[in-house]
N, C-alpha and C positions, 0 to 999 in steps of 0.2 A: 482047401485054402481061400477060394472067392468069398465064402461064406465068415471065414476068420477078418478078410479085410473088412467084407460088411459088417460084422459086428463092433471093429474098431471103430468105423466111422460113425455107427449108430449110438456106441458108447460114449463117444464123445459129444454127440449130439445132446442125448439125454443129459450127461453130466452138464454142458452150458445150461439147458434148459433147468436143472435142477438148481443151480448156483444163482440164477437170476431170477427163479421165484423165491428160493430163499431169502435173498437179499430183499427183493421187493416186500416180501412179508412179513420178515423180521423187522424190517426197517421202519415199515408202517406203522406196526406194533407200537415200536418204540417212541414215535413221534406223539402216536395213540396218546400215550400214557405220559408225554411231557418230557423225554428225552432231549435235551438240546442234540442239534445238528452236528455240532463240535464231538462229540460223544461217539455220536451214532457213527460219523465219519472214521475216527480213530480206531472203533469196536466192532460194531455189526457189521458194516460194510467191508471192513478189510477182514473178518473171519468167513465173510460168504463169499468175497471172490476168489479165496483160495482155499475154499470147500472141496472142489474137485480134487486137489493134491492130497487134501486131509483124508478125504473117504476112500480114494485109492489106495493111499499108504495104510490104512487101518483094514480094509479089505485081503491086501495082500499079507499084512502081518497074521491076520486071523487065519490066513491058509497058508500059514510058516512059508510064504515067499518073500522072506528080508530082505533077499535080493533087489526084489522090484520097488520095496518100500524105502530102501535106502536111495537105489537107484533113482527114483522118482526126486527125493529132496534136492540129493547132489545135481544131478541131470539137470532139473528146473533153475537152479542157482546159478549155473552156466548159461543156460540157454538163455534166459533172463537179463545177463549182461551182454552176453555174445551177440545174441540175435536180436533182440527187443529193444537194449539200449543203441546197438549199431545201428541196426535200420533205422531208428528213428532219428538218430544222429545224422545220417547219409540224408535222412530226407528233409531235416531243418535242423541246424544249428541248436543244441538243448541251453538255456540260461539255468544256472545252478541257484537254487536256495541256499545261502549261508549255514542255517541248521542242518542240511542236508552233512555239510562236509564237515562242522564241529560236532554234531551228533550222533546222526544215523549211519554215516559212512563209519566211522570208528566202530561203533557196535555192531555193523554187518562185517567187520575185519575179527572182532573178538569172538562174535558167534560160527565163525568161519575154524576160528581158529582150533575153538573148542569143540567141535563136529569132529575136528581132522584128531585132536588128541583122542575123544571117544572112541573113533575109528580104527586107534592101534591098539585096543582090546580086544578081546575075543565075541563082546556080548554087548550092547547096549542096555544096560541093566534098567529093571523098574525104578530104582533109586535116581538113576541116572535121567532117565524121562521125568521125575518129580522138579529136579533141579533144575531141566529144562525149560518146564514150564513155568516154575516159578520166577526165571528168568526174564521169559514173557512178562509176566505180570508186573514183573518190575518195569521192564520198560514201558508197557504200556501206560501204566501208573506216573510216568516220568514224561513221556510223551504229553500227557492229558495236560500235567501242571505245566510244562511248557508252552504248551499251544495257548494255555489259558493266561500265563503270564504275558505273553506276547500276542493276545490277542489285540485284534483292532477288525474294520468294519470290513476290509478287502477278506481276512481268512475267514470271518465268518459266513461271508458270501460265497468263499470258495467252496466251505464244508455245504453249504445251504443248497449251494447247486451241484454238489455231488451226494446227495441222498434223495433216493427216491419219493416220488408224490406220495402221502397218503392215500390208501386204497380208500374205497364207498363205507365199509364195515368193517368191524374186527372179526366179523364171519370169512371176510376176504381174507384177513389179516392171516386168519388161522389157516385157511384151503390153502392160500398160497406158501406160507411157511411149511405144512405138511404135506402137500403134492413136491415143492422143492426137495425136502429131505427125501422122500419114496423116489424121486427120479436120479437123486444123487447118488443111492445104494445100489438103485437097479443099473445105471450107467456104468459105476465103478465094478459091480461085476461083471456085465459085459464086456468091458473094456480090459480088463483083466485076465480074463479068461481068454479072448483073441487075443491078447498080445501074447499069452504065455504060449497058445498053441503055434501062433506064426513066428515064436522064437524056435520052439521045436523043429518048425518045417525047415527052417533056413538054416538050422544048426549053430543060432547065435543063443549066446546064456540069457537068462532072465535079466541079470543085471544090465546087460549092453541096452535091452528092450526099456528096463527102465531108466536107463540114464538117456536114451534118445526118443525113440518113440512115445513111450509115456510121458516123460517128464514134457516131449514140446508137444505132448496134445492136449495137457492139463494145463500148460500156458498160454494157451492159444486165445483167452479171453483178453489177459493184459495183453499181447501181442497184438489183436484186433485195436484194442483202446488205444495203446502208444501211436500205433501206425495213423491210426484216424487223428489222433490231436496232432501228431507233427504235419500232415498232411492241409490240418487247418491251421496252422501255423502258431499251434500251442502246446508244445510239446514237452514244456517245463514240469508237467504233472506226471511224466513218466518216470525221470530218474526218484523221485520219493517214493514212487507208487512200486517200482522194480526194489528198489533197496529194502525198502517195508516188506512185502513179501519175502526175499531172501533170508532177512531177519525169522518172520513168521514160519517159513518150511521149516527152520531149525529146531527154532524153539517150542514151536506148537504143534506141527506135524509130526516132526520126528518125538518130541516129549510127549504126546498124546498115544504114539503108537508104543511107544516104549513102555508107557504106563500101562495099557492093556496087555501086551505082552513082551518079554524080553526080547529085543532084535541080535542076533546071532550077526557078526559080521563077515557078510559070503559076497563074493563076486565083485565087488566094489574094490577095487587095483589104489597104490597108491598115487597112481597117473592119475585117476580120477579125483583124489584129493585135493595133490599138488595143482592142478588146471584150476577146479573151484577155487582154492584158497589165491591162486596167482590171480586170477580175473579180479576177486575183490579188492587184491591190493596194487591192481594195475588201475582201477577205475580213481582210486582216491586223487592221484598226483595229475589226472586228465580233469578231474573235477575243480582242483585247485588252480589250474592253469587259467587265468581269466574268468573264472567262474562261469566256465562254457565246454560244455561238450561238442568240439569241434568235428565238423564230418571227416576230416581224417582220421582222427580218434575213433568216431565212427567204424570207419573201413576196416581200423586195425583191429576192432573189439570183433567185427563180422568175419574176418579173415582167419582171427586164431579160433574162432568156434569152426571154423569150417578144416583149419589142419587137423583140432582133438578127434572131429566126427572121422576125417579121413583115417588118423591113426587108430580111433577106437574101432571104428567098424569089424577089421580083419579078425579083431581077437575074440571075435563069437566062434 
């Protein structure tokens, strides 16, 4: 059992290193060939930071552990809002960008409803996966178009600061990119194996492990980034990142996983889906109120997640 927990920690550490290497290598390569920082930020960096969730779900899918793949997506979306935004708002109230309310927030709710509907069937088919991935392409294209039309010096500077610096040579780009991918695959295999063994030893279902331990673990980079930003009194980037991450989890991670192999709906209950949808819907009016996520609202999100966790855990 000790080695399973050790494997869990090591798997998460290797995943984090892999994501960092992937982002640095791919972003540097993109800068080297002349891709604008705005496009890199909306695509390369966004994909790279969600790479742990993607690879973990893919590995679980290939191992016929759809409960972990689905639980990772649903659990991450709940964790992102309940814990990451809740904790960031508790540290420092978060200002809200109007674009998040007008565009990204409603899209997140629509994506959550889409996932809810798909989970009412027996299986998320390959064609469902294609549909989700096409929705991602539409979302990214729309996002790039909107950002270009609303471009400003401030927006350009924000994206430039968020893109990693170019490495010394394209050899370094390829090395970081390759090593990052290798670490992601290795870390995900260790993480899924260790989590599965822990679930069996504790008498928990794979779905519960996916919804909690794996979902929280793969979201740790976003948690660290948001907490640091909140401590520096610059937490406004957290909302856009979290909402974007939730959209990406459904459209990309679930879409790609289902395209690789159809996902049987197993382990995920209606409670999990309703909680995911509730958090997405509850966040919007909070963001509308004075364009700020206040401390007390962050506290409500945090407590809401704690209640869900308390109800969920005995289900294993």
